[in-house]
OpenMM code with the backbone's topology and positions (N, CA, C; nanometers):
from openmm import Vec3, app, unit

residues = "MET LYS ASP ILE THR LYS LYS TYR SER ASN GLY GLU VAL THR ILE VAL TRP LYS PRO THR ILE CYS ALA HIS SER ALA ILE CYS PHE ARG GLY LEU GLY GLU VAL PHE HIS PRO LYS GLU LEU PRO TRP ILE THR PRO GLU LYS SER THR THR GLU LYS ILE ILE GLU GLN VAL LYS LYS CYS PRO SER GLY ALA LEU SER TYR TYR LEU ASN LYS GLU GLU".split()
positions = [
    Vec3(10.4104, 7.3934, 9.1637),
    Vec3(10.4086, 7.5374, 9.1768),
    Vec3(10.5475, 7.5922, 9.1426),
    Vec3(10.5498, 7.6987, 9.0666),
    Vec3(10.6755, 7.7602, 9.0268),
    Vec3(10.7399, 7.8328, 9.1440),
    Vec3(10.8718, 7.8365, 9.1430),
    Vec3(10.9476, 7.9108, 9.2428),
    Vec3(10.9739, 8.0506, 9.1870),
    Vec3(10.8787, 8.1404, 9.2057),
    Vec3(10.8870, 8.2752, 9.1503),
    Vec3(10.9602, 8.3660, 9.2485),
    Vec3(11.0518, 8.4460, 9.1965),
    Vec3(11.1228, 8.5449, 9.2766),
    Vec3(11.1237, 8.6756, 9.1995),
    Vec3(11.0835, 8.7822, 9.2672),
    Vec3(11.0837, 8.9153, 9.2054),
    Vec3(11.1797, 9.0041, 9.2829),
    Vec3(11.2453, 9.0951, 9.2123),
    Vec3(11.3437, 9.1841, 9.2754),
    Vec3(11.3125, 9.3291, 9.2416),
    Vec3(11.3301, 9.4148, 9.3430),
    Vec3(11.3038, 9.5582, 9.3295),
    Vec3(11.4176, 9.6322, 9.3985),
    Vec3(11.4771, 9.7316, 9.3322),
    Vec3(11.5948, 9.7974, 9.3876),
    Vec3(11.5815, 9.9498, 9.3886),
    Vec3(11.6447, 10.0113, 9.4883),
    Vec3(11.6563, 10.1574, 9.4911),
    Vec3(11.7981, 10.1998, 9.4551),
    Vec3(11.8804, 10.1077, 9.4123),
    Vec3(12.0190, 10.1355, 9.3775),
    Vec3(12.1150, 10.0932, 9.4870),
    Vec3(12.0733, 10.1069, 9.6129),
    Vec3(12.1568, 10.0676, 9.7265),
    Vec3(12.1191, 9.9306, 9.7803),
    Vec3(11.9903, 9.9033, 9.7846),
    Vec3(11.9402, 9.7779, 9.8395),
    Vec3(11.8411, 9.7164, 9.7411),
    Vec3(11.8394, 9.5854, 9.7337),
    Vec3(11.7436, 9.5150, 9.6496),
    Vec3(11.6527, 9.4324, 9.7393),
    Vec3(11.5216, 9.4525, 9.7232),
    Vec3(11.4217, 9.3752, 9.7948),
    Vec3(11.3896, 9.2526, 9.7101),
    Vec3(11.3911, 9.1371, 9.7723),
    Vec3(11.3589, 9.0117, 9.7050),
    Vec3(11.2252, 8.9639, 9.7617),
    Vec3(11.1297, 8.9368, 9.6724),
    Vec3(10.9968, 8.8908, 9.7138),
    Vec3(10.9682, 8.7556, 9.6517),
    Vec3(10.9281, 8.6603, 9.7356),
    Vec3(10.8888, 8.5270, 9.6897),
    Vec3(10.7391, 8.5118, 9.7154),
    Vec3(10.6567, 8.5411, 9.6151),
    Vec3(10.5119, 8.5411, 9.6342),
    Vec3(10.4528, 8.4073, 9.6757),
    Vec3(10.5169, 8.2972, 9.6401),
    Vec3(10.4598, 8.1671, 9.6738),
    Vec3(10.4667, 8.1360, 9.8230),
    Vec3(10.5510, 8.2069, 9.8992),
    Vec3(10.5562, 8.1829, 10.0433),
    Vec3(10.4999, 8.3001, 10.1247),
    Vec3(10.4508, 8.4007, 10.0561),
    Vec3(10.3947, 8.5181, 10.1238),
    Vec3(10.2689, 8.4802, 10.2018),
    Vec3(10.2636, 8.5197, 10.3296),
    Vec3(10.1486, 8.4909, 10.4159),
    Vec3(10.0448, 8.6037, 10.4121),
    Vec3(10.0736, 8.7102, 10.3400),
    Vec3(9.9823, 8.8243, 10.3269),
    Vec3(9.9411, 8.8799, 10.4637),
    Vec3(10.0391, 8.8933, 10.5519),
    Vec3(10.0139, 8.9437, 10.6866),
    Vec3(9.9916, 9.0949, 10.6888),
    Vec3(10.0308, 9.1637, 10.5835),
    Vec3(10.0155, 9.3093, 10.5677),
    Vec3(10.1106, 9.3894, 10.6553),
    Vec3(10.2035, 9.3252, 10.7208),
    Vec3(10.2998, 9.3959, 10.8050),
    Vec3(10.3855, 9.4901, 10.7217),
    Vec3(10.4199, 9.4502, 10.6017),
    Vec3(10.5065, 9.5331, 10.5174),
    Vec3(10.4410, 9.6670, 10.4837),
    Vec3(10.3178, 9.6641, 10.4337),
    Vec3(10.2592, 9.7917, 10.3923),
    Vec3(10.2013, 9.8717, 10.5080),
    Vec3(10.1706, 9.8074, 10.6182),
    Vec3(10.1292, 9.8843, 10.7360),
    Vec3(10.2475, 9.9591, 10.7963),
    Vec3(10.3655, 9.9010, 10.7838),
    Vec3(10.4850, 9.9613, 10.8411),
    Vec3(10.5570, 10.0578, 10.7495),
    Vec3(10.5464, 10.0375, 10.6180),
    Vec3(10.6184, 10.1229, 10.5231),
    Vec3(10.5364, 10.1352, 10.3947),
    Vec3(10.4228, 10.2019, 10.4071),
    Vec3(10.3274, 10.2138, 10.2975),
    Vec3(10.3777, 10.2880, 10.1753),
    Vec3(10.4814, 10.3707, 10.1915),
    Vec3(10.5344, 10.4394, 10.0744),
    Vec3(10.6123, 10.3455, 9.9829),
    Vec3(10.6541, 10.2315, 10.0349),
    Vec3(10.7285, 10.1330, 9.9554),
    Vec3(10.6402, 10.0152, 9.9153),
    Vec3(10.5590, 9.9672, 10.0078),
    Vec3(10.4759, 9.8491, 9.9845),
    Vec3(10.3298, 9.8906, 9.9703),
    Vec3(10.2749, 9.8740, 9.8506),
    Vec3(10.1355, 9.9118, 9.8251),
    Vec3(10.0752, 9.8086, 9.7309),
    Vec3(10.0104, 9.7058, 9.7887),
    Vec3(9.9652, 9.5890, 9.7124),
    Vec3(9.8560, 9.6129, 9.6097),
    Vec3(9.7916, 9.7274, 9.6115),
    Vec3(9.6851, 9.7523, 9.5136),
    Vec3(9.7371, 9.8231, 9.3886),
    Vec3(9.8687, 9.8411, 9.3804),
    Vec3(9.9304, 9.9069, 9.2653),
    Vec3(10.0346, 9.8154, 9.2028),
    Vec3(10.0724, 9.8450, 9.0817),
    Vec3(10.1808, 9.7738, 9.0149),
    Vec3(10.2843, 9.8730, 8.9665),
    Vec3(10.4100, 9.8555, 8.9903),
    Vec3(10.4622, 9.7510, 9.0772),
    Vec3(10.4238, 9.7788, 9.2231),
    Vec3(10.4047, 9.6741, 9.2998),
    Vec3(10.3572, 9.6934, 9.4368),
    Vec3(10.4689, 9.7254, 9.5344),
    Vec3(10.5931, 9.7105, 9.4917),
    Vec3(10.7085, 9.7479, 9.5734),
    Vec3(10.7859, 9.8557, 9.4992),
    Vec3(10.8019, 9.9727, 9.5635),
    Vec3(10.8752, 10.0841, 9.5032),
    Vec3(10.9806, 10.1334, 9.6034),
    Vec3(11.0952, 10.0669, 9.6074),
    Vec3(11.1976, 10.1001, 9.7059),
    Vec3(11.2598, 10.2383, 9.6892),
    Vec3(11.2453, 10.2978, 9.5744),
    Vec3(11.3025, 10.4311, 9.5535),
    Vec3(11.2289, 10.5379, 9.6350),
    Vec3(11.1180, 10.5022, 9.6968),
    Vec3(11.0385, 10.5990, 9.7725),
    Vec3(11.0730, 10.6031, 9.9215),
    Vec3(11.1821, 10.5348, 9.9623),
    Vec3(11.2223, 10.5382, 10.1024),
    Vec3(11.3727, 10.5189, 10.1130),
    Vec3(11.4223, 10.5233, 10.2356),
    Vec3(11.5653, 10.5059, 10.2578),
    Vec3(11.5993, 10.3581, 10.2711),
    Vec3(11.7217, 10.3271, 10.2431),
    Vec3(11.7701, 10.1900, 10.2555),
    Vec3(11.7530, 10.1395, 10.3981),
    Vec3(11.7820, 10.2240, 10.4953),
    Vec3(11.7719, 10.1845, 10.6359),
    Vec3(11.6285, 10.1469, 10.6734),
    Vec3(11.5312, 10.2266, 10.6319),
    Vec3(11.3907, 10.1978, 10.6628),
    Vec3(11.3448, 10.0700, 10.5931),
    Vec3(11.3897, 10.0501, 10.4707),
    Vec3(11.3535, 9.9297, 10.3958),
    Vec3(11.4059, 9.8048, 10.4662),
    Vec3(11.5321, 9.8067, 10.5048),
    Vec3(11.5921, 9.6919, 10.5730),
    Vec3(11.5170, 9.6620, 10.7025),
    Vec3(11.4897, 9.7666, 10.7794),
    Vec3(11.4183, 9.7499, 10.9066),
    Vec3(11.2821, 9.6838, 10.8857),
    Vec3(11.2098, 9.7273, 10.7815),
    Vec3(11.0766, 9.6722, 10.7569),
    Vec3(11.0820, 9.5302, 10.7008),
    Vec3(11.1715, 9.5047, 10.6086),
    Vec3(11.1828, 9.3715, 10.5483),
    Vec3(11.2155, 9.2662, 10.6551),
    Vec3(11.2951, 9.3029, 10.7537),
    Vec3(11.3306, 9.2099, 10.8610),
    Vec3(11.2094, 9.1678, 10.9433),
    Vec3(11.1001, 9.2422, 10.9355),
    Vec3(10.9788, 9.2117, 11.0118),
    Vec3(10.8855, 9.1135, 10.9406),
    Vec3(10.9181, 9.0749, 10.8197),
    Vec3(10.8327, 8.9850, 10.7422),
    Vec3(10.8251, 8.8482, 10.8112),
    Vec3(10.7062, 8.8081, 10.8569),
    Vec3(10.6956, 8.6840, 10.9332),
    Vec3(10.7108, 8.5561, 10.8511),
    Vec3(10.6813, 8.5609, 10.7231),
    Vec3(10.6866, 8.4398, 10.6406),
    Vec3(10.8227, 8.4177, 10.5754),
    Vec3(10.9034, 8.5223, 10.5706),
    Vec3(11.0301, 8.5121, 10.4992),
    Vec3(11.0154, 8.5359, 10.3502),
    Vec3(10.8975, 8.5788, 10.3074),
    Vec3(10.8752, 8.6056, 10.1650),
    Vec3(10.9547, 8.7268, 10.1182),
    Vec3(10.9820, 8.8185, 10.2097),
    Vec3(11.0635, 8.9352, 10.1781),
    Vec3(11.2023, 8.9179, 10.2374),
    Vec3(11.3010, 8.9469, 10.1567),
    Vec3(11.4390, 8.9505, 10.2036),
    Vec3(11.5075, 9.0640, 10.1276),
    Vec3(11.6328, 9.0857, 10.1546),
    Vec3(11.7036, 9.1949, 10.0869),
    Vec3(11.8513, 9.1612, 10.0770),
    Vec3(11.9180, 9.2333, 9.9898),
    Vec3(12.0640, 9.2323, 9.9880),
    Vec3(12.1107, 9.3703, 9.9471),
    Vec3(12.2283, 9.4067, 9.9971),
    Vec3(12.2866, 9.5354, 9.9628),
    Vec3(12.3589, 9.5219, 9.8304),
    Vec3(12.3407, 9.6206, 9.7440),
    Vec3(12.4050, 9.6192, 9.6132),
    Vec3(12.5486, 9.6680, 9.6289),
    Vec3(12.6380, 9.6018, 9.5611),
    Vec3(12.7775, 9.6424, 9.5657),
    Vec3(12.8003, 9.7554, 9.4669),
    Vec3(12.8830, 9.8497, 9.5092),
    Vec3(12.9167, 9.9593, 9.4182),
    Vec3(13.0117, 9.9080, 9.3116),
    Vec3(12.9928, 9.9593, 9.1926),
    Vec3(13.0759, 9.9172, 9.0786),
    Vec3(13.2136, 9.9757, 9.0914),
] * unit.nanometer
topology = app.Topology()
chain = topology.addChain("A")
for resn in residues:
    res = topology.addResidue(resn, chain)
    for name in ("N", "CA", "C"):
        topology.addAtom(name, app.Element.getBySymbol(name[0]), res)
């Protein structure tokens, strides 16, 4: 199985998603549906929320499939 990693950014924070370890618990889109919407592509749109809300929600991911890092200013 490939080690796939996808990244989505709002400019301040980048969400990292590893689909191969995702447990599909739905916690992400139940908690922050404006960012996480699995029936659309792209299914993660971080520009639709604040960095603080994104970080708070990503930390709730039970499988560790979602993580984040803060982008450094140039």
